[in-house]
C-alpha positions in Angstrom: 35.6 -23.1 35.3 36.1 -26.5 33.6 32.9 -28.6 33.4 32.6 -32.3 33.0 32.4 -33.5 29.4 28.9 -33.7 28.0 27.8 -36.5 25.6 28.0 -33.9 22.8 31.7 -33.2 23.6 32.5 -36.9 23.7 30.9 -37.4 20.3 32.8 -34.4 18.8 36.1 -35.8 20.2 35.4 -39.2 18.7 34.7 -37.6 15.3 37.8 -35.4 15.6 40.1 -38.3 16.4 38.7 -40.7 13.9 38.3 -38.2 11.1 41.4 -36.1 11.2 43.6 -36.3 8.1 47.0 -34.8 8.5 49.2 -33.6 5.6 52.4 -34.9 7.1 55.5 -34.3 4.9 58.1 -37.1 4.5 61.3 -36.6 6.5 64.9 -37.0 5.4 67.0 -39.8 6.8 68.5 -39.0 10.1 71.4 -40.2 12.1 70.8 -43.5 13.9 70.9 -42.0 17.4 68.9 -38.9 16.6 65.6 -38.8 18.6 63.7 -37.9 15.4 65.0 -41.1 13.8 63.7 -43.2 16.7 60.3 -41.5 16.5 60.2 -42.4 12.7 61.1 -46.0 13.6 58.3 -46.1 16.2 55.7 -44.9 13.6 56.9 -47.6 11.1 56.7 -50.3 13.8 53.2 -49.3 14.8 52.0 -49.5 11.2 53.8 -52.6 9.9 54.3 -55.1 12.8 51.9 -57.6 14.3 51.4 -57.0 18.0 49.1 -57.9 20.8 49.4 -56.1 24.1 47.7 -55.1 27.3 48.3 -51.7 28.7 47.1 -49.4 31.5 45.7 -46.0 30.4 45.9 -43.4 33.1 44.1 -40.1 32.6 42.3 -37.6 34.8 42.8 -39.6 37.9 41.3 -42.8 36.4 43.0 -46.0 35.3 41.5 -48.2 32.5 43.0 -51.5 31.4 43.0 -51.9 27.6 44.1 -54.5 25.0 45.2 -53.7 21.5 45.6 -56.3 18.7 47.1 -55.2 15.3 47.6 -57.4 12.3 49.2 -56.6 9.0 48.8 -59.3 6.3 49.3 -58.9 2.6 48.9 -55.2 2.8 45.6 -55.4 4.7 45.3 -54.1 8.2 42.9 -55.2 10.9 43.1 -54.0 14.5 41.0 -54.1 17.6 41.1 -52.0 20.7 39.1 -53.0 23.7 38.4 -51.9 27.3 38.9 -54.7 29.7 37.1 -52.9 32.4 35.3 -49.6 32.7 33.2 -48.7 29.6 33.5 -52.1 27.8 34.0 -50.3 24.5 35.6 -52.0 21.5 36.9 -50.4 18.3 37.6 -52.5 15.2 39.3 -51.1 12.1 39.3 -53.1 8.9 41.5 -51.1 6.5 39.6 -47.9 6.0 36.4 -48.7 7.9 36.1 -48.1 11.7 33.4 -49.7 13.8 33.0 -48.3 17.4 31.0 -50.5 19.8 29.9 -48.2 22.6 27.8 -50.3 25.1 27.8 -47.4 27.6 25.9 -45.3 25.0 23.9 -48.3 23.6 25.4 -47.3 20.2 27.4 -48.8 17.3 29.0 -46.2 15.1 30.3 -47.3 11.6 32.3 -44.8 9.6 35.2 -44.4 7.2 38.6 -43.8 8.7 40.5 -42.0 6.0 43.8 -41.5 7.9 44.3 -45.3 8.3 46.7 -44.8 11.1 47.0 -47.4 13.9 45.0 -47.0 17.1 48.2 -46.2 19.0 48.9 -43.7 16.2 47.7 -40.9 18.5 51.4 -40.9 19.4 53.2 -38.1 17.7 53.9 -38.2 14.0 56.2 -35.3 13.1 55.7 -33.3 10.0 57.9 -30.6 8.4 58.7 -27.5 10.4 57.9 -28.8 13.8 61.4 -28.0 15.1 60.2 -24.4 15.4 57.6 -25.4 18.0 59.1 -28.5 19.7 62.4 -29.5 21.2 63.6 -33.1 20.8 66.0 -34.8 23.3 67.3 -38.2 24.1 67.2 -38.9 27.8 69.1 -41.6 29.7 68.2 -45.1 28.8 65.9 -47.2 31.0 64.2 -50.6 31.2 60.5 -51.3 30.7 59.0 -54.8 30.8 62.5 -56.0 31.4 63.6 -54.7 28.0 66.2 -51.9 27.4 64.5 -48.8 26.1 65.4 -45.5 24.5 63.8 -42.5 26.2 62.8 -39.6 24.0 61.5 -36.2 25.2 59.4 -33.9 23.0 58.8 -30.6 24.7 56.7 -27.7 23.4 58.3 -24.3 23.1 55.1 -22.4 24.0 51.8 -22.9 25.9 49.7 -23.9 23.0 50.6 -27.6 22.7 51.4 -30.6 24.8 54.7 -32.5 25.0 55.6 -36.2 25.2 57.9 -38.7 27.0 58.3 -42.0 25.1 60.1 -45.2 26.1 60.9 -47.2 23.0 62.0 -50.8 22.8 65.7 -50.8 21.9 65.2 -53.7 19.5 61.9 -53.0 17.8 61.2 -49.2 18.5 57.7 -50.2 19.7 56.5 -47.8 22.5 56.5 -49.5 25.9 55.5 -46.5 27.9 54.3 -43.0 26.9 53.4 -39.9 28.7 51.5 -36.8 27.5 52.7 -33.7 29.4 51.4 -30.2 29.8 53.6 -27.2 28.9 55.0 -27.2 32.5 56.0 -30.9 32.2 53.3 -32.3 34.4 52.0 -35.7 33.2 48.3 -35.6 32.2 48.0 -39.0 30.5 50.0 -42.1 30.5 50.1 -45.4 28.6 52.1 -48.2 30.3 52.2 -51.7 28.7 52.0 -54.7 31.1 52.4 -57.1 28.2 53.5 -56.7 24.6 53.9 -59.6 22.2 54.8 -59.5 18.5 53.7 -62.8 17.1 54.3 -63.8 13.5 50.6 -64.7 13.1 47.4 -63.5 14.7 44.2 -65.5 14.2 40.9 -64.0 13.1 39.3 -64.9 16.5 41.5 -62.3 18.2 40.2 -59.6 16.0 36.5 -60.4 16.4 34.5 -58.1 18.8 32.7 -59.7 21.7 30.2 -56.8 22.5 26.6 -57.9 22.3 24.8 -55.5 20.0 21.1 -56.6 20.7 19.0 -53.5 21.1 21.8 -51.1 20.2 21.4 -48.1 17.9 23.4 -48.4 14.7 24.7 -45.2 13.1 26.4 -45.5 9.7 28.4 -42.5 8.8 29.1 -41.9 5.1 32.3 -40.5 3.7 33.0 -36.9 4.6 31.7 -34.4 2.1 34.2 -32.1 0.4 32.2 -29.0 1.2 29.9 -27.8 4.0 26.7 -26.0 3.3 27.4 -22.4 2.0 26.3 -20.7 5.2 28.6 -22.9 7.3 31.6 -23.0 5.0 32.0 -19.2 5.3 33.2 -19.7 8.9 36.9 -19.7 9.6 39.2 -18.6 12.5 40.6 -15.2 11.9 43.7 -16.0 14.0 45.5 -19.3 14.9 48.2 -20.2 17.5 51.7 -20.1 15.9 52.3 -23.1 13.6 48.8 -24.3 13.1 47.5 -24.6 9.5 44.4 -25.8 7.9 44.7 -29.4 6.7 41.1 -30.4 6.1 37.9 -28.4 5.2 34.7 -30.4 4.6 31.5 -31.5 6.2 30.5 -34.2 8.6 27.1 -35.5 9.6 27.3 -36.1 13.3 25.5 -39.0 14.9 22.0 -39.3 13.6 21.7 -35.7 12.5 20.2 -34.9 9.1 22.1 -31.6 8.5 25.8 -31.6 7.8 28.2 -29.8 10.1 31.2 -27.9 8.8 34.4 -29.7 9.9 37.8 -28.0 9.8 41.0 -29.6 11.0 44.1 -27.6 12.0 47.5 -29.1 12.8 51.0 -27.9 13.7 52.4 -31.2 12.4 52.0 -32.9 15.8 48.9 -31.6 17.6 45.5 -31.5 15.9 42.4 -29.4 16.6 39.0 -30.0 15.0 36.6 -27.1 14.6 32.9 -27.9 14.1 30.4 -25.2 13.0 26.7 -26.2 13.4 23.4 -24.6 12.7 21.8 -23.0 15.8 19.4 -25.2 17.6 17.6 -22.7 19.7 14.4 -22.6 17.7 11.3 -23.6 19.7 9.6 -26.9 18.8 6.3 -26.8 17.0 3.2 -27.9 18.9 2.9 -31.2 17.0 6.5 -32.0 17.7 6.2 -32.4 21.4 6.5 -36.1 21.2 9.8 -35.8 19.3 12.9 -35.9 21.6 14.6 -32.5 21.6 18.3 -32.4 20.7 20.9 -32.1 23.4 21.2 -28.5 24.5 24.1 -26.6 22.9 27.4 -26.8 24.7 28.8 -23.7 26.2 32.2 -23.0 27.6 35.1 -25.3 28.4 34.8 -29.1 29.0 37.5 -31.7 29.6 37.4 -34.6 27.2 39.8 -37.4 28.1 43.3 -35.8 28.0 42.1 -32.9 25.8 39.6 -30.1 25.9 36.6 -28.9 24.0 35.5 -25.2 24.0 32.1 -24.2 22.6 30.5 -20.8 22.0 27.8 -19.3 19.8 28.9 -17.0 17.0 26.4 -15.3 14.7 23.7 -17.8 15.7 25.9 -20.8 15.0 27.5 -23.1 17.5 31.2 -23.3 17.2 33.2 -26.0 19.0 37.0 -26.5 18.9 38.2 -29.8 20.3 41.6 -31.5 20.5 44.3 -33.1 22.6 45.8 -29.6 23.3 45.8 -27.2 26.3 42.6 -25.5 27.1 43.8 -22.1 25.9 44.4 -23.4 22.5 40.8 -24.5 21.8 39.5 -21.3 23.4 41.8 -19.2 21.3 40.7 -20.9 18.1 37.0 -21.0 18.9 36.8 -17.3 19.9 38.5 -16.2 16.7 36.0 -17.9 14.3 33.8 -15.6 12.3 31.9 -15.6 9.0 33.6 -14.3 5.9 32.5 -13.4 2.4 33.2 -16.1 -0.2 36.3 -14.4 -1.6 37.7 -13.3 1.7 38.3 -16.7 3.4 41.7 -16.7 5.1 44.2 -19.2 3.6 45.7 -20.4 6.9 
């Protein structure tokens, strides 16, 4: 049974998306019409061009209208992503600092963003060895927003990852339309631009958030620690789906918590799964702590979070959650395989 996403799951997905750092190897130059070359051109365009666009985000039967503004000036990047309806959320990245304005949660989250990728960088960036797990194909050309577009298909070779369809502007390689597809090819998320401009200059006013923050709770997240507490850093998955490898192992303080949580990131070069290991929270409150709000109850089982999934279970008294934009069975597989190891026995994968 798939349950609705809890607030806890949404927070974990937010940290997973904003904190993942992928070790992506550089690719060799490819032929001009090779689909991999077009994907590399897309990534460069997203990082280096100025653009201002409005798009529709379709996921889980809902449609949200979004605007993205991205400016590159003298090596400095500022970008702003905002919901034009629905949640009213805004996200502003100034180089390596990300500020999340979340009016639906009465919260502003400020944290480092070490990957420094563009907001639309959740589109695939392909590392070494991914040919073993994905097929790349050029599909017949099409037109989007009145522009000729290259159409690229990226299909998974197994059930542990999602695929993509991408419509790239023939002139600039900017993505005009993208689809995230399950292993059967069914569309589960779609981004469709209604307007996309690439001006030479973007004024500061277009990058300034408009959310009123009066009365909101501010959470300032420090840099990720290199190591989690000893009791938590001993946890690792004993098995992983084919192709997934450990890219980050550290600690993250979630929300307003005072105790760091172990944070592991696994990637196959395209898909990413974050694993969080937290201290158990089932101890009863002391009599003089009745006035203190109790933490949210531990998550259990599978929840859908946007276009991805989170799966949570309790292992040796610790809550283990795997979350990512991958099929449900991938997060379940990884979470169920987590266990505690002796210091010298940690698996290297």
